[in-house]
NUMI-513263 format. One record per atom (N, C-alpha, C): atom name; x, y, z. Coordinates in steps of 0.05 Angstrom, whole numbers, plus 32768, in hexadecimal, padded with zeros to 4 digits. Layout:
<rec marlum="CA" east="X" north="Y" up="Z"/>
...
END
This chain:
<rec marlum="N" east="82C3" north="85D3" up="88F6"/>
<rec marlum="CA" east="82D8" north="85CF" up="88E2"/>
<rec marlum="C" east="82DD" north="85B3" up="88D7"/>
<rec marlum="N" east="82D6" north="85AE" up="88BE"/>
<rec marlum="CA" east="82D4" north="8591" up="88B4"/>
<rec marlum="C" east="82F2" north="8589" up="88AA"/>
<rec marlum="N" east="82F4" north="856F" up="88A4"/>
<rec marlum="CA" east="830C" north="8567" up="8897"/>
<rec marlum="C" east="830A" north="856D" up="887C"/>
<rec marlum="N" east="8322" north="8572" up="886E"/>
<rec marlum="CA" east="8322" north="8577" up="8853"/>
<rec marlum="C" east="832C" north="855A" up="8844"/>
<rec marlum="N" east="8323" north="8556" up="882B"/>
<rec marlum="CA" east="8328" north="853D" up="881D"/>
<rec marlum="C" east="833D" north="8543" up="8806"/>
<rec marlum="N" east="8354" north="8533" up="880A"/>
<rec marlum="CA" east="8366" north="8534" up="87F1"/>
<rec marlum="C" east="8362" north="851D" up="87DF"/>
<rec marlum="N" east="835D" north="8521" up="87C6"/>
<rec marlum="CA" east="8353" north="850A" up="87B6"/>
<rec marlum="C" east="836E" north="8507" up="879E"/>
<rec marlum="N" east="8375" north="84EE" up="87A0"/>
<rec marlum="CA" east="8388" north="84E9" up="878B"/>
<rec marlum="C" east="837D" north="84D0" up="8778"/>
<rec marlum="N" east="837E" north="84D4" up="875D"/>
<rec marlum="CA" east="837D" north="84BE" up="874B"/>
<rec marlum="C" east="8395" north="84AD" up="8748"/>
<rec marlum="N" east="8394" north="8496" up="8750"/>
<rec marlum="CA" east="83AD" north="8486" up="874D"/>
<rec marlum="C" east="83AA" north="846F" up="8736"/>
<rec marlum="N" east="83BC" north="846F" up="8725"/>
<rec marlum="CA" east="83BB" north="8456" up="870F"/>
<rec marlum="C" east="83CD" north="8440" up="8718"/>
<rec marlum="N" east="83BF" north="8427" up="8716"/>
<rec marlum="CA" east="83D1" north="840F" up="8722"/>
<rec marlum="C" east="83CC" north="83FA" up="870C"/>
<rec marlum="N" east="83DF" north="83EA" up="870B"/>
<rec marlum="CA" east="83E1" north="83D2" up="86F7"/>
<rec marlum="C" east="83F0" north="83B9" up="8700"/>
<rec marlum="N" east="83FC" north="83BA" up="8716"/>
<rec marlum="CA" east="8409" north="83A2" up="8720"/>
<rec marlum="C" east="840B" north="83A2" up="8742"/>
<rec marlum="N" east="8401" north="838F" up="874B"/>
<rec marlum="CA" east="8401" north="8387" up="8765"/>
<rec marlum="C" east="8416" north="838F" up="8776"/>
<rec marlum="N" east="842F" north="8382" up="8775"/>
<rec marlum="CA" east="8448" north="8385" up="8780"/>
<rec marlum="C" east="8452" north="83A2" up="877F"/>
<rec marlum="N" east="8451" north="83AE" up="8766"/>
<rec marlum="CA" east="845A" north="83C7" up="8762"/>
<rec marlum="C" east="844B" north="83DB" up="876D"/>
<rec marlum="N" east="8431" north="83D7" up="876D"/>
<rec marlum="CA" east="841C" north="83ED" up="8777"/>
<rec marlum="C" east="8420" north="83EB" up="8796"/>
<rec marlum="N" east="8421" north="83D5" up="87A4"/>
<rec marlum="CA" east="8424" north="83D4" up="87BF"/>
<rec marlum="C" east="843C" north="83E5" up="87C8"/>
<rec marlum="N" east="8455" north="83DE" up="87BA"/>
<rec marlum="CA" east="846F" north="83EE" up="87C3"/>
<rec marlum="C" east="846B" north="840A" up="87BE"/>
<rec marlum="N" east="8460" north="8416" up="87A7"/>
<rec marlum="CA" east="8461" north="8430" up="87A3"/>
<rec marlum="C" east="8447" north="843B" up="87AE"/>
<rec marlum="N" east="8435" north="8433" up="87B4"/>
<rec marlum="CA" east="841B" north="843B" up="87C6"/>
<rec marlum="C" east="8424" north="843F" up="87E1"/>
<rec marlum="N" east="8432" north="842F" up="87EA"/>
<rec marlum="CA" east="843D" north="842E" up="8807"/>
<rec marlum="C" east="8450" north="8447" up="8808"/>
<rec marlum="N" east="8460" north="844C" up="87F4"/>
<rec marlum="CA" east="8474" north="8461" up="87F8"/>
<rec marlum="C" east="8467" north="847E" up="87F5"/>
<rec marlum="N" east="844F" north="847B" up="87E2"/>
<rec marlum="CA" east="8440" north="8496" up="87E0"/>
<rec marlum="C" east="842E" north="849B" up="87F9"/>
<rec marlum="N" east="8424" north="848A" up="8803"/>
<rec marlum="CA" east="8411" north="848C" up="881A"/>
<rec marlum="C" east="8424" north="8496" up="8835"/>
<rec marlum="N" east="843E" north="848B" up="8834"/>
<rec marlum="CA" east="844D" north="8493" up="884F"/>
<rec marlum="C" east="8458" north="84AF" up="8847"/>
<rec marlum="N" east="845C" north="84B8" up="8831"/>
<rec marlum="CA" east="8465" north="84D4" up="882C"/>
<rec marlum="C" east="844C" north="84E8" up="8832"/>
<rec marlum="N" east="8434" north="84DE" up="8828"/>
<rec marlum="CA" east="841D" north="84EF" up="882D"/>
<rec marlum="C" east="8418" north="84F1" up="884B"/>
<rec marlum="N" east="8418" north="84DB" up="885A"/>
<rec marlum="CA" east="8414" north="84DE" up="8876"/>
<rec marlum="C" east="8425" north="84EB" up="8886"/>
<rec marlum="N" east="8440" north="84E9" up="887E"/>
<rec marlum="CA" east="8457" north="84F8" up="8888"/>
<rec marlum="C" east="8454" north="8517" up="8886"/>
<rec marlum="N" east="844A" north="851F" up="8870"/>
<rec marlum="CA" east="8447" north="853E" up="8869"/>
<rec marlum="C" east="842C" north="8545" up="8868"/>
<rec marlum="N" east="8417" north="8537" up="8870"/>
<rec marlum="CA" east="83FC" north="853F" up="8870"/>
<rec marlum="C" east="83F7" north="8552" up="8885"/>
<rec marlum="N" east="83E4" north="8568" up="8881"/>
<rec marlum="CA" east="83DC" north="8578" up="8890"/>
<rec marlum="C" east="83C7" north="856D" up="88A3"/>
<rec marlum="N" east="83C6" north="8573" up="88BB"/>
<rec marlum="CA" east="83B1" north="8567" up="88CC"/>
<rec marlum="C" east="8394" north="8570" up="88C3"/>
<rec marlum="N" east="8381" north="8561" up="88C7"/>
<rec marlum="CA" east="8367" north="8564" up="88BE"/>
<rec marlum="C" east="8360" north="855F" up="889F"/>
<rec marlum="N" east="8375" north="8551" up="8895"/>
<rec marlum="CA" east="8371" north="854B" up="8874"/>
<rec marlum="C" east="8372" north="852C" up="8873"/>
<rec marlum="N" east="835B" north="8524" up="8866"/>
<rec marlum="CA" east="8357" north="8507" up="885E"/>
<rec marlum="C" east="835E" north="8504" up="8844"/>
<rec marlum="N" east="8369" north="84E9" up="883E"/>
<rec marlum="CA" east="8371" north="84E2" up="8823"/>
<rec marlum="C" east="835F" north="84D0" up="8817"/>
<rec marlum="N" east="8357" north="84D5" up="8800"/>
<rec marlum="CA" east="8346" north="84C2" up="87F0"/>
<rec marlum="C" east="8352" north="84BB" up="87D6"/>
<rec marlum="N" east="8355" north="849E" up="87D0"/>
<rec marlum="CA" east="835F" north="8498" up="87BB"/>
<rec marlum="C" east="834B" north="848D" up="87A5"/>
<rec marlum="N" east="834B" north="8495" up="878C"/>
<rec marlum="CA" east="833C" north="8488" up="8775"/>
<rec marlum="C" east="8351" north="8474" up="8769"/>
<rec marlum="N" east="834E" north="845E" up="876F"/>
<rec marlum="CA" east="8362" north="844B" up="8764"/>
<rec marlum="C" east="8359" north="8441" up="8749"/>
<rec marlum="N" east="8368" north="8443" up="8734"/>
<rec marlum="CA" east="835F" north="843B" up="8718"/>
<rec marlum="C" east="8370" north="8421" up="8712"/>
<rec marlum="N" east="8361" north="840B" up="870F"/>
<rec marlum="CA" east="836F" north="83F1" up="8707"/>
<rec marlum="C" east="8372" north="83F2" up="86E7"/>
<rec marlum="N" east="838C" north="83EE" up="86DF"/>
<rec marlum="CA" east="838D" north="83F1" up="86C3"/>
<rec marlum="C" east="8396" north="83D7" up="86BB"/>
<rec marlum="N" east="8386" north="83C5" up="86B1"/>
<rec marlum="CA" east="838E" north="83AA" up="86A8"/>
<rec marlum="C" east="83A0" north="83A8" up="8692"/>
<rec marlum="N" east="83AC" north="8393" up="868C"/>
<rec marlum="CA" east="83BE" north="8390" up="8675"/>
<rec marlum="C" east="83A7" north="838C" up="865C"/>
<rec marlum="N" east="83B1" north="8399" up="8647"/>
<rec marlum="CA" east="839E" north="8392" up="862E"/>
<rec marlum="C" east="83A0" north="8376" up="8626"/>
<rec marlum="N" east="838A" north="8373" up="8619"/>
<rec marlum="CA" east="838B" north="8356" up="860A"/>
<rec marlum="C" east="838F" north="8359" up="85EE"/>
<rec marlum="N" east="83A1" north="8346" up="85E3"/>
<rec marlum="CA" east="83A4" north="8348" up="85C9"/>
<rec marlum="C" east="8390" north="8346" up="85B9"/>
<rec marlum="N" east="838E" north="834C" up="85A2"/>
<rec marlum="CA" east="837C" north="8347" up="858D"/>
<rec marlum="C" east="8377" north="8329" up="8588"/>
<rec marlum="N" east="838C" north="831A" up="8587"/>
<rec marlum="CA" east="838A" north="8300" up="8581"/>
<rec marlum="C" east="837E" north="82ED" up="8596"/>
<rec marlum="N" east="8381" north="82F8" up="85B2"/>
<rec marlum="CA" east="8376" north="82EB" up="85C6"/>
<rec marlum="C" east="8359" north="82F2" up="85C8"/>
<rec marlum="N" east="8352" north="830E" up="85C9"/>
<rec marlum="CA" east="8339" north="8317" up="85CC"/>
<rec marlum="C" east="8323" north="830B" up="85B6"/>
<rec marlum="N" east="832E" north="8304" up="85A1"/>
<rec marlum="CA" east="8318" north="82FC" up="858F"/>
<rec marlum="C" east="830E" north="82DE" up="8591"/>
<rec marlum="N" east="831A" north="82D0" up="85A3"/>
<rec marlum="CA" east="8311" north="82B8" up="85AB"/>
<rec marlum="C" east="8303" north="82B8" up="85C7"/>
<rec marlum="N" east="8302" north="82CF" up="85D1"/>
<rec marlum="CA" east="82F4" north="82D1" up="85ED"/>
<rec marlum="C" east="82D9" north="82E1" up="85EC"/>
<rec marlum="N" east="82C6" north="82D5" up="85F8"/>
<rec marlum="CA" east="82AD" north="82E7" up="85F5"/>
<rec marlum="C" east="82B0" north="8303" up="8608"/>
<rec marlum="N" east="82A2" north="8314" up="8604"/>
<rec marlum="CA" east="829E" north="832F" up="8615"/>
<rec marlum="C" east="829F" north="8325" up="8634"/>
<rec marlum="N" east="828B" north="8314" up="863B"/>
<rec marlum="CA" east="8288" north="830D" up="8652"/>
<rec marlum="C" east="82A0" north="8302" up="8662"/>
<rec marlum="N" east="82B0" north="82F1" up="8651"/>
<rec marlum="CA" east="82C7" north="82E6" up="8659"/>
<rec marlum="C" east="82DD" north="82F9" up="8660"/>
<rec marlum="N" east="82E0" north="830B" up="864F"/>
<rec marlum="CA" east="82F5" north="8322" up="8651"/>
<rec marlum="C" east="82EF" north="8331" up="8668"/>
<rec marlum="N" east="82D6" north="833A" up="866B"/>
<rec marlum="CA" east="82CE" north="834B" up="8683"/>
<rec marlum="C" east="82D2" north="833D" up="869D"/>
<rec marlum="N" east="82CD" north="8321" up="869B"/>
<rec marlum="CA" east="82D0" north="8312" up="86B4"/>
<rec marlum="C" east="82EE" north="8311" up="86BC"/>
<rec marlum="N" east="82FF" north="830C" up="86A7"/>
<rec marlum="CA" east="8319" north="830F" up="86AB"/>
<rec marlum="C" east="8327" north="8328" up="86B6"/>
<rec marlum="N" east="831C" north="833E" up="86AC"/>
<rec marlum="CA" east="8322" north="8357" up="86B7"/>
<rec marlum="C" east="831B" north="835B" up="86D4"/>
<rec marlum="N" east="8301" north="8352" up="86DA"/>
<rec marlum="CA" east="82FA" north="8356" up="86F6"/>
<rec marlum="C" east="8309" north="8342" up="8709"/>
<rec marlum="N" east="8314" north="832C" up="8701"/>
<rec marlum="CA" east="8321" north="831B" up="8714"/>
<rec marlum="C" east="833C" north="8329" up="8713"/>
<rec marlum="N" east="8348" north="8335" up="8701"/>
<rec marlum="CA" east="8361" north="8341" up="8700"/>
<rec marlum="C" east="8363" north="8358" up="8714"/>
<rec marlum="N" east="834A" north="8369" up="8711"/>
<rec marlum="CA" east="8349" north="8380" up="8725"/>
<rec marlum="C" east="8345" north="8374" up="8743"/>
<rec marlum="N" east="8338" north="8360" up="8744"/>
<rec marlum="CA" east="8336" north="8354" up="8763"/>
<rec marlum="C" east="8353" north="834D" up="876E"/>
<rec marlum="N" east="8360" north="8340" up="875D"/>
<rec marlum="CA" east="837F" north="833B" up="8765"/>
<rec marlum="C" east="838E" north="8351" up="876D"/>
<rec marlum="N" east="838C" north="8365" up="8758"/>
<rec marlum="CA" east="8399" north="8381" up="8762"/>
<rec marlum="C" east="8390" north="838D" up="877A"/>
<rec marlum="N" east="8375" north="838C" up="8781"/>
<rec marlum="CA" east="8369" north="8398" up="8795"/>
<rec marlum="C" east="8373" north="838D" up="87AF"/>
<rec marlum="N" east="8376" north="836E" up="87B0"/>
<rec marlum="CA" east="837C" north="835E" up="87C5"/>
<rec marlum="C" east="839B" north="8365" up="87C9"/>
<rec marlum="N" east="83AA" north="836A" up="87B6"/>
<rec marlum="CA" east="83C8" north="836F" up="87BD"/>
<rec marlum="C" east="83CA" north="8389" up="87C9"/>
<rec marlum="N" east="83BB" north="839D" up="87C0"/>
<rec marlum="CA" east="83C0" north="83B9" up="87CE"/>
<rec marlum="C" east="83AD" north="83C1" up="87E5"/>
<rec marlum="N" east="839A" north="83B0" up="87EB"/>
<rec marlum="CA" east="838A" north="83B3" up="8801"/>
<rec marlum="C" east="8397" north="83B8" up="881B"/>
<rec marlum="N" east="83AC" north="83A7" up="8825"/>
<rec marlum="CA" east="83BD" north="83A8" up="883C"/>
<rec marlum="C" east="83C8" north="83C6" up="8840"/>
<rec marlum="N" east="83D1" north="83D2" up="882A"/>
<rec marlum="CA" east="83DD" north="83E7" up="882D"/>
<rec marlum="C" east="83CA" north="83FE" up="8832"/>
<rec marlum="N" east="83B1" north="83FB" up="8825"/>
<rec marlum="CA" east="839F" north="8410" up="882B"/>
<rec marlum="C" east="8393" north="840F" up="8843"/>
<rec marlum="N" east="838D" north="83F5" up="884B"/>
<rec marlum="CA" east="8385" north="83F1" up="886B"/>
<rec marlum="C" east="8397" north="83FE" up="8880"/>
<rec marlum="N" east="83B0" north="83FB" up="887A"/>
<rec marlum="CA" east="83C7" north="8400" up="888E"/>
<rec marlum="C" east="83C7" north="8421" up="8890"/>
<rec marlum="N" east="83C1" north="842B" up="887A"/>
<rec marlum="CA" east="83C3" north="844A" up="8876"/>
<rec marlum="C" east="83AA" north="8459" up="887F"/>
<rec marlum="N" east="8395" north="8445" up="887E"/>
<rec marlum="CA" east="8378" north="8454" up="8885"/>
<rec marlum="C" east="8371" north="8469" up="8872"/>
<rec marlum="N" east="8370" north="8460" up="885B"/>
<rec marlum="CA" east="836C" north="8475" up="8847"/>
<rec marlum="C" east="834D" north="846D" up="8838"/>
<rec marlum="N" east="833E" north="847F" up="882F"/>
<rec marlum="CA" east="8326" north="8477" up="8822"/>
<rec marlum="C" east="8331" north="8471" up="8808"/>
<rec marlum="N" east="8320" north="8460" up="87F7"/>
<rec marlum="CA" east="8327" north="8459" up="87DC"/>
<rec marlum="C" east="830D" north="844F" up="87CB"/>
<rec marlum="N" east="8311" north="8456" up="87B4"/>
<rec marlum="CA" east="82FE" north="844B" up="87A1"/>
<rec marlum="C" east="830D" north="843F" up="878B"/>
<rec marlum="N" east="8302" north="8428" up="877F"/>
<rec marlum="CA" east="830F" north="841A" up="8768"/>
<rec marlum="C" east="82FD" north="841F" up="874D"/>
<rec marlum="N" east="830C" north="8423" up="8739"/>
<rec marlum="CA" east="8302" north="8426" up="871E"/>
<rec marlum="C" east="8312" north="8415" up="870B"/>
<rec marlum="N" east="8303" north="8404" up="86FC"/>
<rec marlum="CA" east="8313" north="83F5" up="86E8"/>
<rec marlum="C" east="8316" north="8403" up="86CF"/>
<rec marlum="N" east="832C" north="8408" up="86C6"/>
<rec marlum="CA" east="8330" north="8418" up="86AB"/>
<rec marlum="C" east="8326" north="840B" up="8695"/>
<rec marlum="N" east="8317" north="8416" up="8684"/>
<rec marlum="CA" east="830D" north="840E" up="866D"/>
<rec marlum="C" east="830B" north="8421" up="8657"/>
<rec marlum="N" east="831B" north="841F" up="8645"/>
<rec marlum="CA" east="831B" north="8432" up="862E"/>
<rec marlum="C" east="8336" north="8444" up="8631"/>
<rec marlum="N" east="8334" north="845C" up="8625"/>
<rec marlum="CA" east="834B" north="846D" up="8624"/>
<rec marlum="C" east="834F" north="847A" up="8642"/>
<rec marlum="N" east="836B" north="8474" up="864C"/>
<rec marlum="CA" east="8370" north="847D" up="8667"/>
<rec marlum="C" east="836D" north="849C" up="866F"/>
<rec marlum="N" east="8378" north="84A9" up="865A"/>
<rec marlum="CA" east="8378" north="84C6" up="865B"/>
<rec marlum="C" east="835C" north="84D2" up="8661"/>
<rec marlum="N" east="8349" north="84C6" up="8651"/>
<rec marlum="CA" east="832E" north="84D1" up="8655"/>
<rec marlum="C" east="8321" north="84C7" up="866F"/>
<rec marlum="N" east="8329" north="84AF" up="867B"/>
<rec marlum="CA" east="8320" north="84A6" up="8692"/>
<rec marlum="C" east="832D" north="84B9" up="86A7"/>
<rec marlum="N" east="8346" north="84BB" up="86A8"/>
<rec marlum="CA" east="8351" north="84CA" up="86BE"/>
<rec marlum="C" east="8345" north="84E6" up="86C0"/>
<rec marlum="N" east="8341" north="84F6" up="86AB"/>
<rec marlum="CA" east="8339" north="850D" up="86AA"/>
<rec marlum="C" east="8319" north="850E" up="86B7"/>
<rec marlum="N" east="830A" north="84FA" up="86AD"/>
<rec marlum="CA" east="82EF" north="84F8" up="86B8"/>
<rec marlum="C" east="82F2" north="84F6" up="86D8"/>
<rec marlum="N" east="8300" north="84E2" up="86DF"/>
<rec marlum="CA" east="8302" north="84DF" up="86FD"/>
<rec marlum="C" east="830F" north="84F7" up="870B"/>
<rec marlum="N" east="8320" north="8505" up="8701"/>
<rec marlum="CA" east="832C" north="851C" up="870F"/>
<rec marlum="C" east="8317" north="8531" up="8714"/>
<rec marlum="N" east="8306" north="8534" up="8700"/>
<rec marlum="CA" east="82EF" north="854A" up="86FF"/>
<rec marlum="C" east="82DC" north="8540" up="8714"/>
<rec marlum="N" east="82D1" north="8522" up="8712"/>
<rec marlum="CA" east="82BE" north="851C" up="8723"/>
<rec marlum="C" east="82C4" north="851B" up="8740"/>
<rec marlum="N" east="82DC" north="8512" up="8746"/>
<rec marlum="CA" east="82E6" north="8515" up="8766"/>
<rec marlum="C" east="82F4" north="852C" up="876C"/>
<rec marlum="N" east="82FA" north="8541" up="875E"/>
<rec marlum="CA" east="8307" north="8558" up="8761"/>
<rec marlum="C" east="8320" north="854F" up="876B"/>
<rec marlum="N" east="8331" north="853E" up="875E"/>
<rec marlum="CA" east="834B" north="8533" up="8766"/>
<rec marlum="C" east="835E" north="8546" up="8762"/>
<rec marlum="N" east="8375" north="8547" up="8773"/>
<rec marlum="CA" east="838A" north="855E" up="8772"/>
<rec marlum="C" east="839C" north="8555" up="875E"/>
<rec marlum="N" east="839E" north="853A" up="875C"/>
<rec marlum="CA" east="83B4" north="8530" up="8748"/>
<rec marlum="C" east="83B0" north="8515" up="873E"/>
<rec marlum="N" east="83BC" north="850F" up="8729"/>
<rec marlum="CA" east="83BC" north="84F2" up="8720"/>
<rec marlum="C" east="83D7" north="84E3" up="8728"/>
<rec marlum="N" east="83D8" north="84CD" up="8731"/>
<rec marlum="CA" east="83F4" north="84C2" up="8738"/>
<rec marlum="C" east="83F5" north="84A6" up="872A"/>
<rec marlum="N" east="8407" north="84A4" up="8719"/>
<rec marlum="CA" east="840D" north="848D" up="8708"/>
<rec marlum="C" east="841E" north="8477" up="8719"/>
<rec marlum="N" east="8414" north="8464" up="8720"/>
<rec marlum="CA" east="8428" north="844F" up="872D"/>
<rec marlum="C" east="8425" north="8436" up="8721"/>
<rec marlum="N" east="8423" north="8436" up="8707"/>
<rec marlum="CA" east="8422" north="841F" up="86F4"/>
<rec marlum="C" east="8442" north="8417" up="86F1"/>
<rec marlum="N" east="8446" north="83FF" up="86ED"/>
<rec marlum="CA" east="8460" north="83F3" up="86E9"/>
<rec marlum="C" east="846A" north="8400" up="86D0"/>
<rec marlum="N" east="8481" north="8405" up="86D2"/>
<rec marlum="CA" east="848E" north="8415" up="86BA"/>
<rec marlum="C" east="849A" north="83FD" up="86A5"/>
<rec marlum="N" east="8492" north="8400" up="868C"/>
<rec marlum="CA" east="8498" north="83EB" up="867A"/>
<rec marlum="C" east="84B4" north="83F1" up="8672"/>
<rec marlum="N" east="84C0" north="8408" up="866F"/>
<rec marlum="CA" east="84D8" north="840D" up="8667"/>
<rec marlum="C" east="84ED" north="8400" up="867B"/>
<rec marlum="N" east="84E8" north="8405" up="8697"/>
<rec marlum="CA" east="84FA" north="83FD" up="86AA"/>
<rec marlum="C" east="8500" north="83E0" up="86A3"/>
<rec marlum="N" east="84E9" north="83D0" up="869F"/>
<rec marlum="CA" east="84EB" north="83B5" up="869A"/>
<rec marlum="C" east="8500" north="83AC" up="8685"/>
<rec marlum="N" east="84FD" north="83B9" up="8671"/>
<rec marlum="CA" east="8511" north="83B3" up="865A"/>
<rec marlum="C" east="852C" north="83BA" up="8661"/>
<rec marlum="N" east="852E" north="83D1" up="866F"/>
<rec marlum="CA" east="854A" north="83DB" up="8676"/>
<rec marlum="C" east="8555" north="83C9" up="868A"/>
<rec marlum="N" east="854A" north="83BE" up="869D"/>
<rec marlum="CA" east="854F" north="83A9" up="86AF"/>
<rec marlum="C" east="8559" north="8390" up="86A1"/>
<rec marlum="N" east="8549" north="8389" up="8690"/>
<rec marlum="CA" east="854E" north="836E" up="8680"/>
<rec marlum="C" east="8565" north="8375" up="8670"/>
<rec marlum="N" east="856B" north="8389" up="8665"/>
<rec marlum="CA" east="8581" north="838C" up="8653"/>
<rec marlum="C" east="8598" north="838E" up="8666"/>
<rec marlum="N" east="8598" north="8398" up="867C"/>
<rec marlum="CA" east="85AE" north="8399" up="868F"/>
<rec marlum="C" east="85B8" north="8380" up="8698"/>
<rec marlum="N" east="85A7" north="836E" up="8699"/>
<rec marlum="CA" east="85AE" north="8353" up="86A5"/>
<rec marlum="C" east="85BA" north="8341" up="868E"/>
<rec marlum="N" east="85B6" north="834A" up="8674"/>
<rec marlum="CA" east="85C5" north="833E" up="865B"/>
<rec marlum="C" east="85AD" north="832C" up="8651"/>
<rec marlum="N" east="85B6" north="831C" up="863E"/>
<rec marlum="CA" east="859F" north="830E" up="862F"/>
<rec marlum="C" east="8598" north="82F2" up="8642"/>
<rec marlum="N" east="857E" north="82ED" up="8642"/>
<rec marlum="CA" east="8578" north="82D6" up="864D"/>
<rec marlum="C" east="8578" north="82BC" up="863A"/>
<rec marlum="N" east="858C" north="82AE" up="863E"/>
<rec marlum="CA" east="858D" north="8293" up="8629"/>
<rec marlum="C" east="8578" north="8281" up="8629"/>
<rec marlum="N" east="8567" north="8281" up="863F"/>
<rec marlum="CA" east="8553" north="826B" up="863E"/>
<rec marlum="C" east="853B" north="8276" up="8630"/>
<rec marlum="N" east="8537" north="8295" up="862E"/>
<rec marlum="CA" east="8520" north="829E" up="8622"/>
<rec marlum="C" east="852C" north="82A5" up="8605"/>
<rec marlum="N" east="8543" north="82AF" up="8600"/>
<rec marlum="CA" east="854C" north="82B5" up="85E5"/>
<rec marlum="C" east="8564" north="82A3" up="85DE"/>
<rec marlum="N" east="8561" north="828A" up="85D5"/>
<rec marlum="CA" east="8579" north="827B" up="85D0"/>
<rec marlum="C" east="8589" north="828B" up="85B6"/>
<rec marlum="N" east="85A2" north="8283" up="85B8"/>
<rec marlum="CA" east="85B2" north="8293" up="85A0"/>
<rec marlum="C" east="85AF" north="8285" up="8589"/>
<rec marlum="N" east="85A7" north="8291" up="8572"/>
<rec marlum="CA" east="85A3" north="8284" up="855B"/>
<rec marlum="C" east="85C3" north="8283" up="854C"/>
<rec marlum="N" east="85C6" north="826F" up="853C"/>
<rec marlum="CA" east="85DF" north="826C" up="852E"/>
<rec marlum="C" east="85E0" north="8286" up="851F"/>
<rec marlum="N" east="85FA" north="828D" up="8519"/>
<rec marlum="CA" east="8600" north="82A3" up="8507"/>
<rec marlum="C" east="85F9" north="829E" up="84EC"/>
<rec marlum="N" east="85EC" north="82AF" up="84E0"/>
<rec marlum="CA" east="85E8" north="82AB" up="84C5"/>
<rec marlum="C" east="8602" north="82B2" up="84B6"/>
<rec marlum="N" east="8606" north="82A6" up="849D"/>
<rec marlum="CA" east="861C" north="82AF" up="848F"/>
<rec marlum="C" east="861B" north="82C8" up="8484"/>
<rec marlum="N" east="8632" north="82D9" up="8485"/>
<rec marlum="CA" east="8631" north="82F4" up="8481"/>
<rec marlum="C" east="862D" north="82F8" up="8460"/>
<rec marlum="N" east="861E" north="830B" up="845A"/>
<rec marlum="CA" east="861D" north="8314" up="843E"/>
<rec marlum="C" east="8632" north="8322" up="8436"/>
<rec marlum="N" east="863F" north="831B" up="8424"/>
<rec marlum="CA" east="8655" north="832D" up="8418"/>
<rec marlum="C" east="8649" north="8339" up="83FE"/>
<rec marlum="N" east="864D" north="8353" up="83FA"/>
<rec marlum="CA" east="8643" north="835F" up="83E5"/>
<rec marlum="C" east="8655" north="835C" up="83CD"/>
<rec marlum="N" east="8648" north="8359" up="83B8"/>
<rec marlum="CA" east="865A" north="8352" up="83A0"/>
<rec marlum="C" east="8666" north="8370" up="8396"/>
<rec marlum="N" east="867D" north="8370" up="838D"/>
<rec marlum="CA" east="868A" north="8385" up="8382"/>
<rec marlum="C" east="8682" north="8386" up="8364"/>
<rec marlum="N" east="8689" north="839D" up="8358"/>
<rec marlum="CA" east="8683" north="839E" up="833B"/>
<rec marlum="C" east="8695" north="838D" up="8329"/>
<rec marlum="N" east="86AC" north="8387" up="8333"/>
<rec marlum="CA" east="86BE" north="8371" up="8329"/>
<rec marlum="C" east="86B3" north="8356" up="8327"/>
<rec marlum="N" east="86A4" north="8350" up="8340"/>
<rec marlum="CA" east="8698" north="8336" up="8340"/>
<rec marlum="C" east="8680" north="8331" up="832F"/>
<rec marlum="N" east="8672" north="8348" up="8329"/>
<rec marlum="CA" east="865B" north="8346" up="8315"/>
<rec marlum="C" east="8661" north="8343" up="82F7"/>
<rec marlum="N" east="867C" north="834E" up="82F2"/>
<rec marlum="CA" east="8684" north="834C" up="82D6"/>
<rec marlum="C" east="868D" north="8330" up="82D0"/>
<rec marlum="N" east="8694" north="831E" up="82E5"/>
<rec marlum="CA" east="86A1" north="8303" up="82DE"/>
<rec marlum="C" east="868A" north="82F2" up="82DB"/>
END
């Protein structure tokens, strides 16, 4: 009787966020995992998009080098959590539409599910709004004079 393999496709985009969320995920999985089941993670590094303005000044080779260095930094941030949990992992650098890549990886590795551990952009804006305006980043502009609409009587004079 061999061990069975549970495979998850995991989307990552930020080292510290990935560390915390992956640690929580792995502790939940090991706490509820059935004996004789091994966990295999297919980790998808989702680098930030380069703007059109920036990318037009960089060669393809430079852009790909930057993406590889970014993935290496993410890998180094997450590796201690993976080693501690003793899980098998493969890394994939996302390139192109994420939906197509995740479906292909799910079929290729017979993954049970896709887990999105990317940093939430909405929560960042909510947290920033809750803290109030940051005067150093957004200085208050002087108020513009209010526009008063002219009434019909003003137009006749």
